[in-house]
N, C-alpha and C positions, 0 to 999 in steps of 0.2 A: 586399330586406331579409328576413331570415329570420324564423322565428316568435318566437324569443327577443328579437330586436332589435324587433320590432313590439310585443310585449307591453310590453317596457321603454319605448318610446315612448308607448304608450297609458297607462301607469302614471303617467310623467312629466306628461303633458297633465292627467290625471285630478287629480293633485296640485295643479297650477296652477289648476284650477277653484276651489280654496279659498283663492286668493291673499289674500283680505281677512282670513282668519283666520290664515294661515301666514306673511305677508309681515312682514318686520323693519324696513323702512324705506320711505318714501315721499319721492322727490326731485321737487321741482316747479321749473318753468322760469318765470321771471317775465318779462314784457315781451318775449314771444317771437312776436308778430305784427306784420308790418310795418305793417298798418292802424292799430294802436295808437300808433305813433310820433307822428304829427302830432296826436292827440288829447292825448297826454300831454306833448307839446312837448319830446321828447327825441331824441337821436341813437340810432342802433342801437347796442346794446352790442357790444363787441368780443369778448366771450367770454359764454357762457350765464351768466345771473343765477339762481343754484340756492339754493333753500331747502328745509328739511326739515319733514314732518309726522310726527308719531309714528303708530305703528300703532294706537293707541287713538282716532284720529280717524275710523277706518273705520267706515261703517254701510252696510248693504245695504237693498234695498227692503223695505218693511214697517216699517222703523224711522223714527224721526223725527229731523229736524235740530233741536237744541236751542240756542237762542241765550243765551249767558250773561247774567247781569244787567248792565245798563249798556253792552252791546256793540251797535254798529251793524254789520251784516253784509251783505255783498255775495254773490251768487251768480256763479260763473265755470264756464262749461261746458268741458270739455277732453277730449281723447283721452289715455287712459292707456296706457302700455306696460308690459306685465307680462314681467318678466325670466324667462326659461326655463332658460338656462345661464349661471351665474355667471362672473365673471372680473375681472381687474385689468389696467389699462393696455390696454383693448381698442382695436384699430385701427378706424378708421372703416369700411374696407372690409370687416371681419369682423364688424361690430357687429349686423347683422340676424340673424346666426347665433345671437345670444344673446337674440333675441325669442322668447317662448313664446306670447304672444297679446296681446290688447288689452281695454280696458273703456272705458265712458264714465264720467267722474268729474266730480263738482262740487268744485271748489276753493273751500269756503267761507272767506271772508276777513273778519276783523273790521277793517273800515277805520278804526274809532275807535282801535283799538290800533296799527295799521300806520302810520297817518299820524303818530302821536307818535313811533314807533320810527325811521321814515325820518328825520324832521326832526332827531332827536338822535343818529342815527347808531347806533342800538341793533338788537339782534337782532329778527327777525320771529316768533319762536318762538311767543308767545301769540296773535298776530293770525292765524296760519296754522294752529296746532296744537291748538286746543281741541278737546274731545270732540265727535264728529259733524261735524268740519270736512272729512271726505272721503267723502261717500257715493258709491258706485261701482254700476255695473251688473253684470250677470253677466258671467262670463269669455267673451270673444269668441275664438274660435278664429283662429289665424293665417291660416288658408285662407279665413275670412269677410271678410277685408280684404286684397285683393291688392296695394293700395298705399296705405300710411298717410300718404302725401302727397297723397292725393285723397280726403279724408274730409269730407264735408259735416256740420257740427255745427249744431244749433239748440237754443234754449232759451226757454221761455216761463214768466211768473209769473202764476198765476191766469188761464191762457189768453192772456195778452197777449204777444205776441212780444217778446223783449229781445235775444237774441243769435243771429247767423247768420253763419257763417264756415267756410272751408275750410282745411284743413291745407296746402294749396299755398302758403299765405301765411306760413308758419313762417320765421323768421329762421335759427334752427338746427333743422335736421331731425333725424329719430330717431336715425339713425347718429351724428351729431355730439353729440347729448346723451348717448347711451350711452357714447361715447368719453370725453367730457369728465367726466362723473361718475365713471367708472371709474378715472380719472387719480388721483383723491383718495380715493375710497371703493370698496372691493371690492364688486361687485355680486353679489347672491346670488338663487337661484331664489325667486320669488314677490316680489321687490322691485318697486316701482311707480315709474315715471317719468311725471310729469304734463307734457304738452308745452307748456302755455300756453293761454291763453284769448283769443278774439277780441273785438272791441269790443262794447259794448252791456250788460256786466254792470252790476248796479245793486242796490239795497237790497232786502232781504226782511225780513218781519215776521212775528211769531206769528200764525198762522191762515192764511198764504200756502200755496200749493201750487206746487211747482217741478216743471216737466216739461222733459226735454230728451233728446237722443239723436243718433243718426246716421241721415241720410235713407235710407230704404230698407232699413235693417238693424235698429235696435231703438230703443226709448225707455224711460225711467225716469221714476218720479214719486216725489217725496218731499214729505211735509207738514213745515211748520215750525212749532215751538212754543217756548215760552219756558222758562227754567230754573225 
């Protein structure tokens, strides 16, 4: 790689480090862990179950998760995939070329709103997309995770273990998710794909502290407060 190409690549990675400020959309995958299926008493989805969070739901360490009035909220730890190169109708075999890096994310979910929406066949927007509903870690360089399908995730609330799962249990892997989402929505640099959450997610309350991360790599911590 010549000096110009090296500088361009470095600049691109530098821009991705600010994905939480520059990203335009967050696409999440629901029910994407095999271990969840018997708990939910459902069959494996035939296609990824995708929902959206607005970019206004992003927060980073040092900011607080704010639970809206009247909401009951669960924590869900996930591996996030930051798109480095945009595209439309991306083939599964080429999907990893579009990955710029990763993050650890909390898919904060208002179960009070989602339960009502699901039972009535209504959108998940409010339950998934309220302000502060997507806390994220620092940008993780692509080289720091050699295989996104062998990532050990963990999460605690007030020091008590809640979630522990490995991305080798994903129903739809990272290339499949990228390909599927790009079939319907053009992916752009800094977009984030949330790959799903392992079992163990549960309610959090004002005054709680959520900590989670990737074993051997990093951890993040967020305080919870009320509106």
